[in-house]
Structures are given as C-alpha cells and as structure tokens.
N, C-alpha and C positions, 0 to 999 in steps of 0.2 A: 879271410876272417877279419883282418884289420880294417879293410875297407867297409865290410858289412857292419862291423862295430861302430865305425864313424857314421855310417848312414843312420844307424839306429839312434845314435846320439842326436843327429840332426832331426830325426822323426819325433823323438820323445826325450824330453829333457830329463826325465826321471831315470833313464837307462844309465847305469854306471859305466865307467870306462872298461873296455874289454881287456882284462888282465891276461887273457890267453894270446894276445896279439904279440908278435915278435918284437923285440927291443931293437929299433934301428939305430939308435944312438942316444946317448945321454941327453944331449941338448934337445934332440927332436922329441924324445919322450917326455922330457921335462916341459918343453913348450907346449906339447899336446895336452899334457895333464893340466897345465895352467890355463890353457884355452878352454878346456872342458869345464874346469872349476869356475872359470869366469863366466862361461855360459850358464852354468848351474846357478851361480850367484845372481846373475841378471834375471834368469827365469824365476828364481826365488823371489827376487825383488819385485818383479813384475806381478807375481802372484800375491805378494804382500799388499801391493798397491791396488791391483786390479780387482781382486776379490771383494775387499770392502766396498769399493766403488760400485761393483756390480750389485751388492746388496743395498748400498745406501742411495745410489742414484735415483731409484724409483721413489724413495721416501719423500723428496721435495715434490715430485710430481703428484704422489698420492695426497700429500698435504695440500697442494695447490688444488688438486681435484676436489678434495674434501671441502676445502675453503670455498671453492667455486660452487660445489654442490650445495653447501650450507647457504651461500648467497643466493643461489638459485631457489632453494627452499623458501628462504625469507621472501623473495620476490613473489613466488607462487602463492605463499600463504597470505601475503599482503593483497595480491590480486584476488585471492579467494575471499578474503574478508570483505573487500570492496564488493565483490560479486554477491556475497551473502547479504550485505546491507542493501544492495540495490534490488536484488532478487532473492528474497528470503527462501531458505530451504523449507520444504514442506513441513518438517517437524516444528521448526520455530514458528512458521506462520500459523500452523494449527494451534500452537500454544497461545500465540497472541491473540488469534481469533477467539479462542475459548475464553481467555481472560476478558476480552472486550464484550463478548456476547453474554457472559455471565453477569456483567454489570448492566447490561442494556435489557430493554424490554424484549419479549419474544418476537414481536412484530410491531411495525408502526401503525398497523390497522387496528381500529376499535370494533369490538363487537358490543352492540347496544341493544338492550332490552328494556321495555317499560318497567319502572320501579314497582316492586311487589308490595311495598308497604304504604303506597298511596294510591287510592282508587278515586281519583276525581275525573272530571270529563276530559281534561286535557290528556291525562295518562291513557284513558280508555281509547283515544284516537291513535295512540302510538303503536308501532309494530317492530319486532326485531329487525335489525339491519346491521350491515358491515360498512363502516365509514373509514375512509383513509384519505389523507392529504400529505403531500411532502412539505417540509418546512421551506419557506420562501416561495410557496405556490399561492399565497393568499389565505393561508390557514386561519389567521386571526379573524378575517372577514367571514369565513366559512363557519367557524364555531360560534361567532356572534349571531349569525342567522339561524343556526341550529338552536341556540339557546332560546331565541325568541319562539321557535316552533315548539320545542318540547317543554318549556317552562311557561309559556304564555305571557311573557313580559320581555322588555328589551334588557339587554345586558347592561347598557349604560345606566338604566334606572337602579341598578344594584349598588352603584358606587363601590364596586369591588376592586380591591387591589391585591395582587398575588405577592409572592407565590403561595400556593400552586397557582398557575396561570389558567386561563380559560381553556388552554389547549389540553389540560389534564381532565378528561371526561370522567374519570373516576373520583374526582374531588367532590365528595358528598356535601361539602359546605356550600357549593355552587350549584351543582347539578343534582337536584332533588327528585326530579321526575323520571330519571333514567338510571339504570345500573350498567356500568361499562367496564370492560377489561380488555387488555390487549389480546388480539386474536391469536390463538394457538392451535385450535382445532378447525381445520379447513374442510372436514368431511361433510359438514352441513351447509357449506357455502351456497350451494345452488338452491337451498331451501329458503334463503332470505334474499331480499333485495339488497343492492350494494351500491355505493357511491364512491368514486375516486376523483380527486381533484389533481390536476396536472398543470404544468407550466412549460413554456418553450425552454429547453434545457440551457441554452446559451444565456438567455435573459436571466435565468434563475442563478446560474453560476456567478454572473457579474452582480446581481442583486445581493447574493450572499456576501460577496467581498465588500460591497458598499455598507452593508449593515453590521458586519462582524469583524472585519480585520483591516479595513482601509486606513491608509495614511493620509488620505485626502480629507482631512478634518483637523480642526485646531481644538476640538473638544473630544475628550476620551469617551469612547463608547464602552459601557460596562463590560461587554462581551470581549473586548480586546484581550484582556489578561487571561481569558479562558481559551478562546478558539486559536489565537496565534501560537501558543505553546503547544496545544494539541496537534495542530497541523505539522509543526516542525518536529515534534516528537514522533509522529507517525511516519514522516518520510525518513527519519533516521539519520545517522552520522554520514552517510554516503553523500548527502546533499551539501553543497557549499553555500546554500542560501541562509541568511540569518535575518532576524527581525530588525527593523529600524526602531531605535529607541530615543531618537533626538527630540521627540515631541513630548517625552516624559512617560510614554506608554509603548508597549510593543505593538508594532503594526507591520503590514506588508504592502509594498507597492503592487499595483495590479499585475505587472509582469512577473514579479517574484511569486505572487499568489498563484498565478496560473502555472508557473514553472514547478512549484511545489505539488500542485494537484496532478501535473503531467507525470512527475516522478512517482507519486503515489499510485497512479494508475499503471505506470510502467512496471512497478513492483508487484502488481496484482493485489494491492491492498485497498482498493477503493471501497470494498465492502465494510471496511472498518472506519469509514469516515463518519463524522458526526452528521446527524440527519439533515443539517442545513447544506451540506456539501455532498451527501450520499446521492449517487445516481438514481433516478427514478425507477429504472428497471430492477434495482436491488432493494427498492422500498416497498411501495404498495403492491408491486407486481412480482415480488420475489417468489411468492408461493402460487399465485394464480395470475395468469396472463390477462391483459386488459379486455380481451374478447369475451371473457367469462363475466365481467362486471356488468351490472344492470346499467349504470351511467358512468362514463368517463368524460369529463369536461374540464375546460379551463375556468378560472374565476370569472372571466369576462364573457363566458358563453351566454347567449341571449336567453337560454332556458335553464340556466344553472340553478336558480332558486326554486323554481317549480319542480325541477328534477329532484332536488334535495328533499322537498316536502313530500314528493310522491314516494320516496324511498323510505321515509321514516313515519309517514302518516297514513292511515287507512283510507281516508276520504279524499286526499289530495289527488289531482289528475295531472299526470306527467305530460299530457298532450297540450296543456295550456301554454301559450307563447305570448301572452299579453305583456305590457310594460312592466308589470309587477313581478316578472319572472327573473329579472336580472339581480344579481347580488351587488349591493353597495360595497365597493372595494375600499378597504382601509389602506391608505398610503402612508409612507414615511417621508421624512425630509431629506432622504438621500436618494433622490431619483434623477440626479443630474446625468447627463449623457457622458460617456467615457470614450476616449480615443484609443483604439486598439491598433497595435503594430501588426505587421504581417505575421511575425512570429507568434503573437498572441492569437491571432485568428486561426493559425495552424494548430495550436494547442487545443483551442476550443473545438475545432473540427474533429480532432483526433479523440478527445475525451468524452465527446457526446454522441459519437457515431451510433453506439448501441442504443442509446435512448431515442434517438430519431427513427431508427429502424423499427422500434416497438410502437412509438407514439405518434408518428407523423400523420396518420390518417385522423387521429383525434384532434390533433392541433390544427389541422386544415379544415375541420368540420365547422 
C-alpha cells in the first residue's frame, strides 16, 4: 500500500499522502512528508506560473496577428482603392457616365430638316438628312460648306463671331433655312440620306493635342484651361501625371497626353471623353455602323463636297467628280510635324485599334 501510495503521488500531485501506510520511522515519515509537501508546493507553483502563461501566451500572438491582419487589410484596401481608381466599379462608372451623359447632347449627329417658316427657292431644294462629323475631322470646313449650300451665301460674308459657333446647327441666329436637333430617334435613319465625316484616328489624336492641350507653344490657347483639367479629372487620382504650369497655363507634353489617354482607355472610360478626343466608333457610329450611312468620307475626299450636296439637296448629283467637288479645308497654325517615341507609337496603336477596324476601308477609299 505504501508503494502504491507513493506511485500515486508520482502520478498525480493532487493525491494526498497515504495515511494508512505503516510508519517506518519518525525520520523517514517526516522526510517523506516534507518531500511530498515540497512536491506539492512545486506543483502548485508550477500551476500558478504555468496556467496564466497558458492563457496569456496566445494574447501577444493574437494581438500580433490582429495587427498584422489590420496591416494586411490596410494594404488590401489601399490596393483596392488603386484598382477602383484605375478600373472603376460598374456602379461608380455608371454613375459617372450618367452624370456626363446628362450634361451632354444625346448624340453628336444632327438631324436636319428644311425650315418650316421660310419657303423660298433655296429651302425648297433642301431635304431631310442626318449629318455627323467628329471634332478635329475638318468640322469647321464642313459646316462652312453646308452653310453655303443651305443658306445660299458664304459664311465669311456674315462676319459672324460666336459663340454659339458655326458647329451649332440649332443656332437660329445663323442657320435660318434649316431646323436641326441632335439625333435621338434612329428608327427613321434609313428613310433619309446621311453624311459622316471621318479622319485618320492617329492624325486626329495628335491634332487634338496640338490645338487643345499642347505645351509646344508660347501663347496660351483658350482651350488649355478647359481641356487639360478635364482630361486629368477623368483619368482620376490613380494617374501620376500632372499638368505643366511653367508657361503660365496648364498644358501637357505629347507623351504625357498620350499616357493620360491610354490610362483613360485602360479604365474603359473613353466614352466619357470630350468630343475632341472621343474615339470615332463611339461618336457618329455609336448607334449606326458606317456601312448604313449614305456617305462616309474624309474632308480631303475628292468627292466630299458633291456628296454633301447630294445628301441635303434634292437636285444635286452625287456622281459628280469634277474639280468643284472637293471641300476647301480650313487649317490652323499648329500643323507642325511631331516626333513620336516608340512608346508614343505603341499607345497610339493600342488606343486606335477599334477605330481602324471600323473605318479603314473608308480611309483607304
């Protein structure tokens, strides 16, 4: 029994000394009792120290894990915010698109009909038509030619200064023989002749830079303070590109301008660009493909003017190809050649690929 009692003490420190064991001697009993008490004390001390450690040890790990998790969460959120800026969520993008579209016209195409309140010989020759041109495609030259056709006099003879500019066909102060509105109903499109003016996409993008946001000028262009902030606001805070202001006005170098356009395209927001930078497949051909238009031509097309006359006038013959069928192109003073880096060319290739897929056959004509 004594031995068994001792083994139990060894197995479980909570077992008390076996009081039924025979007393072998005072010293031995006393020593045994002291030993057992010592073991009990040590065991108790171990429990006192170990148990709190067992409960407390995970705490630093949990705190560290929590801190690490919080750190990771911050990193993820930061990355997510960057991603949200670069590639907007559908909800935000739809909201932005709705806001921009609310402020914009329904379409860049014009639906033109002869004026109802004027019945002279010129108006009697006109017929309903759909007309469209992209900005930086030669639109000023086109509208001046149209003005001569429908109003029976040159635009220059009017000594007119805008705004509204000649591009606003609904301006009754200028356009008196026609009534025009932005095209919203395309159900009758096939019932009318139509005319769309296009331009080589790469040339147009560079031309828009030269006339609207370039730093390659010592004189401020009025549009600088409009279009430079618009582009940078559209690309959002994810872009590290900022405008130059060392010339006293905001501007963008060509490479920065192309990089901003590339980022906007990468975000899928090119449809929100101002009409001067808007891709042509999202402009005149957003609702109807070029194959459905009566005429699709560039401003330098050999038959452009006669084609325009045939679309808006009853008696004009579109088959005419004489020297009088070319449109006199109005040029600006920023037609200098530009040097493109390989990176610039790569961007131009990338952001114009859809336009070329749609328009190449008409550009080559």
